[in-house]
SEBA-423379 format. One record per residue (C-alpha): residue number from 0; residue in one letter; z, x, y. Coordinates in steps of 0.05 Angstrom, whole numbers, plus 32768, in hexadecimal, padded with zeros to 4 digits. Each point is the difference from the previous one (the first is absolute). Layout:
N
<nutor nr="NUM" rest="a" Z="Z" X="X" Y="Y"/>
...
***
This chain:
344
<nutor nr="0" rest="x" Z="849B" X="7EA9" Y="8025"/>
<nutor nr="1" rest="x" Z="7FDA" X="801B" Y="804B"/>
<nutor nr="2" rest="x" Z="7FB1" X="7FF3" Y="800C"/>
<nutor nr="3" rest="x" Z="7FF2" X="8019" Y="8042"/>
<nutor nr="4" rest="x" Z="7FB5" X="7FEE" Y="8010"/>
<nutor nr="5" rest="x" Z="7FDF" X="8042" Y="8019"/>
<nutor nr="6" rest="x" Z="800D" X="7FE7" Y="804B"/>
<nutor nr="7" rest="x" Z="7FD6" X="803E" Y="801C"/>
<nutor nr="8" rest="x" Z="7FC8" X="7FFD" Y="7FF7"/>
<nutor nr="9" rest="x" Z="7FFA" X="7FAE" Y="8000"/>
<nutor nr="10" rest="x" Z="8012" X="801A" Y="804A"/>
<nutor nr="11" rest="x" Z="7FC6" X="8031" Y="7FFE"/>
<nutor nr="12" rest="x" Z="7FD7" X="7FD3" Y="7FE5"/>
<nutor nr="13" rest="x" Z="7FFC" X="7FC6" Y="803E"/>
<nutor nr="14" rest="x" Z="8003" X="8045" Y="802A"/>
<nutor nr="15" rest="x" Z="7FBD" X="8014" Y="7FF6"/>
<nutor nr="16" rest="x" Z="7FE5" X="7FBF" Y="7FE7"/>
<nutor nr="17" rest="x" Z="8021" X="7FD4" Y="8032"/>
<nutor nr="18" rest="x" Z="8002" X="7FBB" Y="7FDC"/>
<nutor nr="19" rest="x" Z="800F" X="7FBA" Y="801B"/>
<nutor nr="20" rest="x" Z="8001" X="7FE2" Y="7FC9"/>
<nutor nr="21" rest="x" Z="8018" X="8022" Y="7FBB"/>
<nutor nr="22" rest="x" Z="8001" X="7FD3" Y="7FB6"/>
<nutor nr="23" rest="x" Z="8039" X="801C" Y="7FD1"/>
<nutor nr="24" rest="x" Z="800B" X="7FFA" Y="7FB8"/>
<nutor nr="25" rest="x" Z="8044" X="8020" Y="7FCB"/>
<nutor nr="26" rest="x" Z="800C" X="7FFA" Y="7FCB"/>
<nutor nr="27" rest="x" Z="8034" X="7FCF" Y="7FF4"/>
<nutor nr="28" rest="x" Z="8032" X="802B" Y="7FFC"/>
<nutor nr="29" rest="x" Z="7FE6" X="801F" Y="8046"/>
<nutor nr="30" rest="x" Z="800A" X="7FBE" Y="801E"/>
<nutor nr="31" rest="x" Z="803A" X="800C" Y="801D"/>
<nutor nr="32" rest="x" Z="7FF9" X="8045" Y="8022"/>
<nutor nr="33" rest="x" Z="7FB2" X="7FE0" Y="8017"/>
<nutor nr="34" rest="x" Z="801A" X="7FCF" Y="802C"/>
<nutor nr="35" rest="x" Z="8020" X="8032" Y="801D"/>
<nutor nr="36" rest="x" Z="7FD8" X="802E" Y="8011"/>
<nutor nr="37" rest="x" Z="7FD6" X="7FC5" Y="802E"/>
<nutor nr="38" rest="x" Z="8032" X="7FF1" Y="801D"/>
<nutor nr="39" rest="x" Z="800E" X="8040" Y="801E"/>
<nutor nr="40" rest="x" Z="7FB0" X="8010" Y="8002"/>
<nutor nr="41" rest="x" Z="7FFA" X="7FBE" Y="801D"/>
<nutor nr="42" rest="x" Z="8041" X="8017" Y="8036"/>
<nutor nr="43" rest="x" Z="7FE4" X="8046" Y="800E"/>
<nutor nr="44" rest="x" Z="7FC0" X="7FF2" Y="800D"/>
<nutor nr="45" rest="x" Z="7FF1" X="7FB1" Y="8008"/>
<nutor nr="46" rest="x" Z="7FD2" X="800C" Y="7FC6"/>
<nutor nr="47" rest="x" Z="7FFD" X="7FB5" Y="7FD7"/>
<nutor nr="48" rest="x" Z="8007" X="800D" Y="7FB7"/>
<nutor nr="49" rest="x" Z="7FF5" X="7FC7" Y="7FC0"/>
<nutor nr="50" rest="x" Z="8018" X="8009" Y="7FC0"/>
<nutor nr="51" rest="x" Z="7FD1" X="7FFA" Y="7FC6"/>
<nutor nr="52" rest="x" Z="802C" X="7FC3" Y="7FD7"/>
<nutor nr="53" rest="x" Z="7FD9" X="8003" Y="7FBC"/>
<nutor nr="54" rest="x" Z="801C" X="802F" Y="7FCC"/>
<nutor nr="55" rest="x" Z="7FF4" X="8047" Y="8008"/>
<nutor nr="56" rest="x" Z="7FF1" X="8029" Y="7FB8"/>
<nutor nr="57" rest="x" Z="7FF2" X="8037" Y="8016"/>
<nutor nr="58" rest="x" Z="7FD3" X="803A" Y="8014"/>
<nutor nr="59" rest="x" Z="7FB9" X="7FCD" Y="7FEE"/>
<nutor nr="60" rest="x" Z="8023" X="7FC9" Y="8027"/>
<nutor nr="61" rest="x" Z="7FF1" X="800C" Y="804B"/>
<nutor nr="62" rest="x" Z="7FE7" X="7FC9" Y="802E"/>
<nutor nr="63" rest="x" Z="7FCD" X="8036" Y="8025"/>
<nutor nr="64" rest="x" Z="7FD5" X="7FBF" Y="7FFD"/>
<nutor nr="65" rest="x" Z="8038" X="7FCE" Y="802C"/>
<nutor nr="66" rest="x" Z="8003" X="8034" Y="803B"/>
<nutor nr="67" rest="x" Z="7FB4" X="7FDF" Y="801D"/>
<nutor nr="68" rest="x" Z="8024" X="7FBF" Y="7FEE"/>
<nutor nr="69" rest="x" Z="8032" X="7FF8" Y="8020"/>
<nutor nr="70" rest="x" Z="7FF6" X="8020" Y="8045"/>
<nutor nr="71" rest="x" Z="8022" X="804A" Y="7FE8"/>
<nutor nr="72" rest="x" Z="7FE7" X="8049" Y="8017"/>
<nutor nr="73" rest="x" Z="8011" X="8019" Y="7FB8"/>
<nutor nr="74" rest="x" Z="8042" X="7FF4" Y="7FD3"/>
<nutor nr="75" rest="x" Z="802B" X="802F" Y="7FE7"/>
<nutor nr="76" rest="x" Z="8010" X="8000" Y="7FA5"/>
<nutor nr="77" rest="x" Z="804D" X="8011" Y="7FF6"/>
<nutor nr="78" rest="x" Z="8011" X="8017" Y="7FCB"/>
<nutor nr="79" rest="x" Z="7FCB" X="801F" Y="7FD0"/>
<nutor nr="80" rest="x" Z="7FEE" X="8047" Y="800E"/>
<nutor nr="81" rest="x" Z="7FC0" X="8021" Y="7FEF"/>
<nutor nr="82" rest="x" Z="7FD7" X="8041" Y="800A"/>
<nutor nr="83" rest="x" Z="7FE0" X="7FE8" Y="8037"/>
<nutor nr="84" rest="x" Z="8015" X="7FDC" Y="803C"/>
<nutor nr="85" rest="x" Z="7FD8" X="7FD0" Y="801D"/>
<nutor nr="86" rest="x" Z="7FDA" X="7FD8" Y="7FD5"/>
<nutor nr="87" rest="x" Z="7FC8" X="7FC5" Y="8003"/>
<nutor nr="88" rest="x" Z="7FEF" X="7FF2" Y="804D"/>
<nutor nr="89" rest="x" Z="8041" X="7FF1" Y="8023"/>
<nutor nr="90" rest="x" Z="8031" X="800A" Y="7FCF"/>
<nutor nr="91" rest="x" Z="803C" X="8037" Y="8003"/>
<nutor nr="92" rest="x" Z="8034" X="8016" Y="7FCE"/>
<nutor nr="93" rest="x" Z="804B" X="800B" Y="800D"/>
<nutor nr="94" rest="x" Z="8025" X="8025" Y="7FC6"/>
<nutor nr="95" rest="x" Z="8054" X="7FDF" Y="8006"/>
<nutor nr="96" rest="x" Z="802C" X="8036" Y="7FE0"/>
<nutor nr="97" rest="x" Z="803D" X="7FEE" Y="7FD6"/>
<nutor nr="98" rest="x" Z="8030" X="802C" Y="800E"/>
<nutor nr="99" rest="x" Z="8033" X="8000" Y="7FBC"/>
<nutor nr="100" rest="x" Z="801A" X="8036" Y="7FE4"/>
<nutor nr="101" rest="x" Z="7FE0" X="8006" Y="7FAC"/>
<nutor nr="102" rest="x" Z="8033" X="8038" Y="7FF7"/>
<nutor nr="103" rest="x" Z="8031" X="7FE0" Y="7FDF"/>
<nutor nr="104" rest="x" Z="7FCD" X="7FD9" Y="7FD7"/>
<nutor nr="105" rest="x" Z="7FDA" X="8034" Y="7FEC"/>
<nutor nr="106" rest="x" Z="804A" X="802A" Y="7FE4"/>
<nutor nr="107" rest="x" Z="8003" X="7FBC" Y="7FCE"/>
<nutor nr="108" rest="x" Z="7FBE" X="8005" Y="7FEB"/>
<nutor nr="109" rest="x" Z="800C" X="804A" Y="7FDE"/>
<nutor nr="110" rest="x" Z="8023" X="7FE1" Y="7FBA"/>
<nutor nr="111" rest="x" Z="7FBF" X="7FC7" Y="7FFA"/>
<nutor nr="112" rest="x" Z="7FCA" X="803F" Y="8019"/>
<nutor nr="113" rest="x" Z="8027" X="8037" Y="7FD1"/>
<nutor nr="114" rest="x" Z="7FCC" X="7FF6" Y="7FC4"/>
<nutor nr="115" rest="x" Z="7FCA" X="800F" Y="8031"/>
<nutor nr="116" rest="x" Z="7FF2" X="8045" Y="801C"/>
<nutor nr="117" rest="x" Z="7FC1" X="7FF2" Y="8028"/>
<nutor nr="118" rest="x" Z="7FFF" X="7FC6" Y="8035"/>
<nutor nr="119" rest="x" Z="7FD4" X="7FDA" Y="802C"/>
<nutor nr="120" rest="x" Z="8018" X="7FEA" Y="803A"/>
<nutor nr="121" rest="x" Z="7FD2" X="7FC2" Y="8023"/>
<nutor nr="122" rest="x" Z="8013" X="7FD7" Y="803B"/>
<nutor nr="123" rest="x" Z="7FED" X="7FC6" Y="802E"/>
<nutor nr="124" rest="x" Z="7FF9" X="800A" Y="8044"/>
<nutor nr="125" rest="x" Z="804D" X="7FF7" Y="8020"/>
<nutor nr="126" rest="x" Z="8021" X="802E" Y="7FDC"/>
<nutor nr="127" rest="x" Z="7FD7" X="8041" Y="8003"/>
<nutor nr="128" rest="x" Z="8014" X="8023" Y="8028"/>
<nutor nr="129" rest="x" Z="8033" X="8003" Y="7FC3"/>
<nutor nr="130" rest="x" Z="7FD2" X="8026" Y="7FD1"/>
<nutor nr="131" rest="x" Z="8014" X="8034" Y="8014"/>
<nutor nr="132" rest="x" Z="8051" X="800B" Y="8008"/>
<nutor nr="133" rest="x" Z="7FF8" X="7FE4" Y="7FB5"/>
<nutor nr="134" rest="x" Z="7FCF" X="802C" Y="7FE3"/>
<nutor nr="135" rest="x" Z="8031" X="8030" Y="8016"/>
<nutor nr="136" rest="x" Z="8040" X="7FDC" Y="7FE7"/>
<nutor nr="137" rest="x" Z="7FD5" X="8009" Y="7FBB"/>
<nutor nr="138" rest="x" Z="7FEA" X="8045" Y="8002"/>
<nutor nr="139" rest="x" Z="8045" X="8010" Y="8011"/>
<nutor nr="140" rest="x" Z="8015" X="7FED" Y="7FC1"/>
<nutor nr="141" rest="x" Z="7FCD" X="8016" Y="7FD7"/>
<nutor nr="142" rest="x" Z="7FC9" X="7FCA" Y="7FFA"/>
<nutor nr="143" rest="x" Z="7FC2" X="8015" Y="8017"/>
<nutor nr="144" rest="x" Z="7FE0" X="7FD5" Y="802E"/>
<nutor nr="145" rest="x" Z="7FAC" X="7FE9" Y="800D"/>
<nutor nr="146" rest="x" Z="7FF1" X="7FD2" Y="802F"/>
<nutor nr="147" rest="x" Z="7FBF" X="7FE3" Y="800B"/>
<nutor nr="148" rest="x" Z="7FC6" X="8027" Y="802A"/>
<nutor nr="149" rest="x" Z="7FEB" X="7FCD" Y="803D"/>
<nutor nr="150" rest="x" Z="7FBF" X="7FE4" Y="800F"/>
<nutor nr="151" rest="x" Z="7FD2" X="7FE3" Y="8021"/>
<nutor nr="152" rest="x" Z="8028" X="7FB7" Y="8016"/>
<nutor nr="153" rest="x" Z="8038" X="800F" Y="7FEA"/>
<nutor nr="154" rest="x" Z="8042" X="8041" Y="8001"/>
<nutor nr="155" rest="x" Z="8020" X="802A" Y="7FCF"/>
<nutor nr="156" rest="x" Z="8022" X="7FDC" Y="7FC9"/>
<nutor nr="157" rest="x" Z="7FF1" X="7FC4" Y="8021"/>
<nutor nr="158" rest="x" Z="7FEC" X="7FBF" Y="7FE6"/>
<nutor nr="159" rest="x" Z="7FF6" X="7FB3" Y="7FFC"/>
<nutor nr="160" rest="x" Z="8005" X="7FC7" Y="7FE2"/>
<nutor nr="161" rest="x" Z="7FB7" X="800E" Y="7FDF"/>
<nutor nr="162" rest="x" Z="7FED" X="8048" Y="800E"/>
<nutor nr="163" rest="x" Z="8022" X="8037" Y="7FD4"/>
<nutor nr="164" rest="x" Z="7FCA" X="8031" Y="800C"/>
<nutor nr="165" rest="x" Z="8035" X="8038" Y="8016"/>
<nutor nr="166" rest="x" Z="8025" X="7FF6" Y="7FCB"/>
<nutor nr="167" rest="x" Z="7FD4" X="7FF4" Y="7FCD"/>
<nutor nr="168" rest="x" Z="7FDF" X="8052" Y="7FF6"/>
<nutor nr="169" rest="x" Z="8041" X="8016" Y="7FF4"/>
<nutor nr="170" rest="x" Z="8016" X="7FD0" Y="7FD2"/>
<nutor nr="171" rest="x" Z="7FEE" X="8039" Y="7FBF"/>
<nutor nr="172" rest="x" Z="8032" X="8030" Y="801A"/>
<nutor nr="173" rest="x" Z="803F" X="7FDE" Y="8011"/>
<nutor nr="174" rest="x" Z="8031" X="7FDD" Y="7FC8"/>
<nutor nr="175" rest="x" Z="8011" X="7FC8" Y="8030"/>
<nutor nr="176" rest="x" Z="8001" X="7FE0" Y="8047"/>
<nutor nr="177" rest="x" Z="802B" X="7FF4" Y="8038"/>
<nutor nr="178" rest="x" Z="7FF3" X="7FC7" Y="8033"/>
<nutor nr="179" rest="x" Z="8025" X="8007" Y="8031"/>
<nutor nr="180" rest="x" Z="8015" X="7FC6" Y="801F"/>
<nutor nr="181" rest="x" Z="8016" X="7FA9" Y="7FF6"/>
<nutor nr="182" rest="x" Z="7FB9" X="7FED" Y="7FE9"/>
<nutor nr="183" rest="x" Z="7FF7" X="7FE4" Y="7FAC"/>
<nutor nr="184" rest="x" Z="7FBB" X="7FF7" Y="801F"/>
<nutor nr="185" rest="x" Z="7FED" X="8035" Y="800B"/>
<nutor nr="186" rest="x" Z="802A" X="8024" Y="7FC5"/>
<nutor nr="187" rest="x" Z="7FE7" X="7FDC" Y="7FC9"/>
<nutor nr="188" rest="x" Z="7FBA" X="8015" Y="8019"/>
<nutor nr="189" rest="x" Z="7FFD" X="803C" Y="8006"/>
<nutor nr="190" rest="x" Z="8025" X="7FF1" Y="7FB2"/>
<nutor nr="191" rest="x" Z="7FC1" X="7FE1" Y="7FE7"/>
<nutor nr="192" rest="x" Z="7FCD" X="8022" Y="8022"/>
<nutor nr="193" rest="x" Z="801F" X="8047" Y="7FF1"/>
<nutor nr="194" rest="x" Z="801A" X="7FFA" Y="7FC6"/>
<nutor nr="195" rest="x" Z="8036" X="8029" Y="7FFC"/>
<nutor nr="196" rest="x" Z="8053" X="7FE6" Y="800E"/>
<nutor nr="197" rest="x" Z="8009" X="7FEA" Y="8038"/>
<nutor nr="198" rest="x" Z="8040" X="8000" Y="802A"/>
<nutor nr="199" rest="x" Z="8019" X="7FD6" Y="8044"/>
<nutor nr="200" rest="x" Z="8033" X="8022" Y="8024"/>
<nutor nr="201" rest="x" Z="801F" X="7FD6" Y="8028"/>
<nutor nr="202" rest="x" Z="802C" X="8010" Y="8034"/>
<nutor nr="203" rest="x" Z="8018" X="7FC5" Y="801C"/>
<nutor nr="204" rest="x" Z="801E" X="7FE2" Y="7FCE"/>
<nutor nr="205" rest="x" Z="8006" X="8052" Y="7FD5"/>
<nutor nr="206" rest="x" Z="7FE2" X="7FE4" Y="7FCA"/>
<nutor nr="207" rest="x" Z="7FC8" X="802A" Y="7FD0"/>
<nutor nr="208" rest="x" Z="7FD2" X="7FCD" Y="7FD1"/>
<nutor nr="209" rest="x" Z="7FDB" X="800C" Y="7FC6"/>
<nutor nr="210" rest="x" Z="7FC1" X="7FDB" Y="8017"/>
<nutor nr="211" rest="x" Z="7FEF" X="8001" Y="7FB6"/>
<nutor nr="212" rest="x" Z="8004" X="7FB4" Y="7FED"/>
<nutor nr="213" rest="x" Z="7FF3" X="7FE6" Y="8041"/>
<nutor nr="214" rest="x" Z="7FAE" X="802C" Y="7FF9"/>
<nutor nr="215" rest="x" Z="7FF8" X="7FEF" Y="7FB7"/>
<nutor nr="216" rest="x" Z="8011" X="7FB1" Y="8003"/>
<nutor nr="217" rest="x" Z="7FD3" X="7FFE" Y="8030"/>
<nutor nr="218" rest="x" Z="7FBC" X="8032" Y="7FEB"/>
<nutor nr="219" rest="x" Z="8014" X="7FD2" Y="7FBC"/>
<nutor nr="220" rest="x" Z="7FFE" X="7FBE" Y="8031"/>
<nutor nr="221" rest="x" Z="7FB5" X="8015" Y="801A"/>
<nutor nr="222" rest="x" Z="7FE7" X="800F" Y="7FC6"/>
<nutor nr="223" rest="x" Z="800D" X="7FC3" Y="7FDB"/>
<nutor nr="224" rest="x" Z="7FEF" X="7FDB" Y="8039"/>
<nutor nr="225" rest="x" Z="7FBD" X="801B" Y="7FF9"/>
<nutor nr="226" rest="x" Z="7FF0" X="7FF4" Y="7FBF"/>
<nutor nr="227" rest="x" Z="800C" X="7FAE" Y="8017"/>
<nutor nr="228" rest="x" Z="7FD2" X="8007" Y="8025"/>
<nutor nr="229" rest="x" Z="7FD4" X="8014" Y="7FD7"/>
<nutor nr="230" rest="x" Z="7FFA" X="7FB4" Y="7FE3"/>
<nutor nr="231" rest="x" Z="7FF1" X="7FEF" Y="8047"/>
<nutor nr="232" rest="x" Z="7FBC" X="7FE2" Y="8009"/>
<nutor nr="233" rest="x" Z="8002" X="7FF7" Y="8052"/>
<nutor nr="234" rest="x" Z="8020" X="802E" Y="802F"/>
<nutor nr="235" rest="x" Z="800C" X="8003" Y="804B"/>
<nutor nr="236" rest="x" Z="7FF3" X="8046" Y="8016"/>
<nutor nr="237" rest="x" Z="802D" X="8001" Y="803C"/>
<nutor nr="238" rest="x" Z="7FEE" X="8035" Y="8035"/>
<nutor nr="239" rest="x" Z="803B" X="8009" Y="803A"/>
<nutor nr="240" rest="x" Z="7FF5" X="7FF1" Y="8048"/>
<nutor nr="241" rest="x" Z="8037" X="803A" Y="8022"/>
<nutor nr="242" rest="x" Z="7FE0" X="8035" Y="8011"/>
<nutor nr="243" rest="x" Z="800E" X="8034" Y="7FDB"/>
<nutor nr="244" rest="x" Z="7FE6" X="7FD4" Y="7FBF"/>
<nutor nr="245" rest="x" Z="7FC4" X="7FF2" Y="8007"/>
<nutor nr="246" rest="x" Z="7FDA" X="8015" Y="7FC9"/>
<nutor nr="247" rest="x" Z="7FC3" X="7FD5" Y="7FFA"/>
<nutor nr="248" rest="x" Z="7FD9" X="8021" Y="7FCF"/>
<nutor nr="249" rest="x" Z="802C" X="8012" Y="7FD1"/>
<nutor nr="250" rest="x" Z="8009" X="7FB3" Y="8003"/>
<nutor nr="251" rest="x" Z="7FC1" X="7FF2" Y="7FF4"/>
<nutor nr="252" rest="x" Z="7FF6" X="803B" Y="7FC9"/>
<nutor nr="253" rest="x" Z="8039" X="7FDD" Y="7FDE"/>
<nutor nr="254" rest="x" Z="7FD9" X="7FBF" Y="8008"/>
<nutor nr="255" rest="x" Z="7FBC" X="801A" Y="7FE3"/>
<nutor nr="256" rest="x" Z="802B" X="8022" Y="7FC1"/>
<nutor nr="257" rest="x" Z="8027" X="7FC1" Y="7FF3"/>
<nutor nr="258" rest="x" Z="7FB9" X="7FD9" Y="800A"/>
<nutor nr="259" rest="x" Z="7FCF" X="8030" Y="7FC7"/>
<nutor nr="260" rest="x" Z="8037" X="7FE7" Y="7FCF"/>
<nutor nr="261" rest="x" Z="7FFC" X="7FB7" Y="8011"/>
<nutor nr="262" rest="x" Z="8035" X="7FE5" Y="8026"/>
<nutor nr="263" rest="x" Z="8001" X="7FDD" Y="8045"/>
<nutor nr="264" rest="x" Z="801F" X="8024" Y="8037"/>
<nutor nr="265" rest="x" Z="8012" X="7FD3" Y="803D"/>
<nutor nr="266" rest="x" Z="8005" X="802D" Y="803D"/>
<nutor nr="267" rest="x" Z="8039" X="8001" Y="803A"/>
<nutor nr="268" rest="x" Z="801E" X="8022" Y="8034"/>
<nutor nr="269" rest="x" Z="803A" X="7FEF" Y="800C"/>
<nutor nr="270" rest="x" Z="8036" X="8029" Y="803A"/>
<nutor nr="271" rest="x" Z="8043" X="7FF2" Y="7FCF"/>
<nutor nr="272" rest="x" Z="7FFA" X="7FF3" Y="7FB8"/>
<nutor nr="273" rest="x" Z="8035" X="7FE3" Y="7FE1"/>
<nutor nr="274" rest="x" Z="8020" X="7FC3" Y="7FD6"/>
<nutor nr="275" rest="x" Z="7FF5" X="7FD3" Y="8029"/>
<nutor nr="276" rest="x" Z="7FB7" X="801A" Y="801E"/>
<nutor nr="277" rest="x" Z="7FEE" X="7FFD" Y="7FB8"/>
<nutor nr="278" rest="x" Z="8011" X="7FBF" Y="7FDC"/>
<nutor nr="279" rest="x" Z="7FCB" X="7FCE" Y="801E"/>
<nutor nr="280" rest="x" Z="7FC7" X="802D" Y="7FD2"/>
<nutor nr="281" rest="x" Z="8008" X="7FD9" Y="7FC6"/>
<nutor nr="282" rest="x" Z="7FCD" X="8009" Y="7FE8"/>
<nutor nr="283" rest="x" Z="8005" X="8051" Y="8008"/>
<nutor nr="284" rest="x" Z="8025" X="801A" Y="7FB7"/>
<nutor nr="285" rest="x" Z="800E" X="8041" Y="8018"/>
<nutor nr="286" rest="x" Z="7FF8" X="8031" Y="8040"/>
<nutor nr="287" rest="x" Z="7FED" X="804B" Y="8023"/>
<nutor nr="288" rest="x" Z="800C" X="8010" Y="803B"/>
<nutor nr="289" rest="x" Z="7FF1" X="8043" Y="8021"/>
<nutor nr="290" rest="x" Z="8034" X="8002" Y="8035"/>
<nutor nr="291" rest="x" Z="8047" X="801A" Y="7FEE"/>
<nutor nr="292" rest="x" Z="8009" X="8007" Y="7FB3"/>
<nutor nr="293" rest="x" Z="8045" X="8000" Y="8013"/>
<nutor nr="294" rest="x" Z="8000" X="7FB3" Y="8003"/>
<nutor nr="295" rest="x" Z="7FDA" X="7FEF" Y="7FB2"/>
<nutor nr="296" rest="x" Z="802B" X="804C" Y="7FE4"/>
<nutor nr="297" rest="x" Z="8041" X="7FEB" Y="802F"/>
<nutor nr="298" rest="x" Z="7FFE" X="7FAE" Y="7FFA"/>
<nutor nr="299" rest="x" Z="801D" X="7FD6" Y="7FDB"/>
<nutor nr="300" rest="x" Z="7FF8" X="7FB8" Y="8012"/>
<nutor nr="301" rest="x" Z="7FB4" X="7FF1" Y="7FF1"/>
<nutor nr="302" rest="x" Z="7FF5" X="7FD9" Y="7FCF"/>
<nutor nr="303" rest="x" Z="7FAE" X="8013" Y="7FEC"/>
<nutor nr="304" rest="x" Z="7FF8" X="8053" Y="7FF6"/>
<nutor nr="305" rest="x" Z="7FF1" X="8017" Y="803F"/>
<nutor nr="306" rest="x" Z="7FE0" X="8041" Y="7FFA"/>
<nutor nr="307" rest="x" Z="8007" X="8047" Y="802E"/>
<nutor nr="308" rest="x" Z="7FC4" X="8033" Y="800B"/>
<nutor nr="309" rest="x" Z="8016" X="8031" Y="7FBA"/>
<nutor nr="310" rest="x" Z="8018" X="7FB9" Y="7FD4"/>
<nutor nr="311" rest="x" Z="7FB9" X="7FE8" Y="8011"/>
<nutor nr="312" rest="x" Z="7FDA" X="803C" Y="7FE4"/>
<nutor nr="313" rest="x" Z="802A" X="800D" Y="7FCA"/>
<nutor nr="314" rest="x" Z="7FE0" X="7FA4" Y="7FF5"/>
<nutor nr="315" rest="x" Z="7FBD" X="8023" Y="8001"/>
<nutor nr="316" rest="x" Z="8008" X="8038" Y="7FDE"/>
<nutor nr="317" rest="x" Z="8015" X="7FCD" Y="7FC9"/>
<nutor nr="318" rest="x" Z="7FC4" X="7FD1" Y="7FFC"/>
<nutor nr="319" rest="x" Z="7FDA" X="803E" Y="8006"/>
<nutor nr="320" rest="x" Z="801C" X="800C" Y="7FBD"/>
<nutor nr="321" rest="x" Z="8031" X="803F" Y="8018"/>
<nutor nr="322" rest="x" Z="8040" X="800D" Y="8002"/>
<nutor nr="323" rest="x" Z="8020" X="7FFA" Y="803E"/>
<nutor nr="324" rest="x" Z="802C" X="8034" Y="7FFE"/>
<nutor nr="325" rest="x" Z="8047" X="8019" Y="8026"/>
<nutor nr="326" rest="x" Z="7FCC" X="7FE2" Y="804A"/>
<nutor nr="327" rest="x" Z="803C" X="8004" Y="8022"/>
<nutor nr="328" rest="x" Z="800F" X="8045" Y="7FF8"/>
<nutor nr="329" rest="x" Z="7FC3" X="801A" Y="8044"/>
<nutor nr="330" rest="x" Z="801E" X="8018" Y="803E"/>
<nutor nr="331" rest="x" Z="7FF5" X="7FC3" Y="802E"/>
<nutor nr="332" rest="x" Z="7FEE" X="7FC1" Y="7FF5"/>
<nutor nr="333" rest="x" Z="7FE6" X="7FE3" Y="802F"/>
<nutor nr="334" rest="x" Z="7FD0" X="8024" Y="802C"/>
<nutor nr="335" rest="x" Z="8019" X="7FF5" Y="8045"/>
<nutor nr="336" rest="x" Z="7FD8" X="7FE1" Y="8033"/>
<nutor nr="337" rest="x" Z="8015" X="7FFF" Y="8040"/>
<nutor nr="338" rest="x" Z="7FDC" X="8029" Y="802B"/>
<nutor nr="339" rest="x" Z="8038" X="803A" Y="7FF0"/>
<nutor nr="340" rest="x" Z="7FE3" X="8028" Y="802E"/>
<nutor nr="341" rest="x" Z="8004" X="800F" Y="8046"/>
<nutor nr="342" rest="x" Z="7FD8" X="7FEB" Y="8038"/>
<nutor nr="343" rest="x" Z="7FCF" X="800C" Y="8022"/>
***
């Protein structure tokens, strides 16, 4: 696997802004390349580089506020791109591209995809450049292939772990989706949000994985958690402190709805929502967190119900005497608040 950070873009940012100190953050899989970039920048420009050591899970997880805290001049967010190149007041998005070839795994997928003539394609940041060649290869083998249109945040065919708004509008026009890349995180989300057969094409192991079983397991667990929370009398409603996850208005809306139905609410704020962080709050019987929906949908370690926003919507529906419906089938599981717009 060869992942290349767009160093040329980094060099342009530095030459145009002439910073003395920069802060960088990147997902765990790109820390090695990011450290190499830091050494190059320091040697080439004499710029002091600080690597944010906390976890980084997505474009909602920037360190824009830390720029001033660390007396830096700007931040580089590595590996999570979007239609905008700058977010917040100080942060520049920097692409990282994976050069892995998909030809072999696409050929391996032909037999499993044979029952589905209309295919939708999706992927995440590192593989966006592979959408066109994979589309062409599938079409040469008789498939009708659709790539969802981009929008004000996401590029054509791009998905985040919580945002499937490029694929949701085309779901009725395809028989199945192919998600390019080794990421069960993205593939399961795509399957749940669109309710379509979804195959993950892993180019590293040359595997084609049907996500039906994994998606169904998470769907059932998400529903069960909602019904378990229905019996709780004391709720903790958690607002995330990460820059793109501060859903304070949503937290207050949920708190009011719970209180209207006789539940006691304790409002909390956390940067990292883990079982260890929640353990001291023994009086709380269930939690709702409005930060990252995947914390709840993928979480296996909580000893009490911890609901995401879609699950909280389902809970409110039950409290109001309505059906919960297919609450995970929606284009977005959360509205990012990371200031995902061009800096002024």
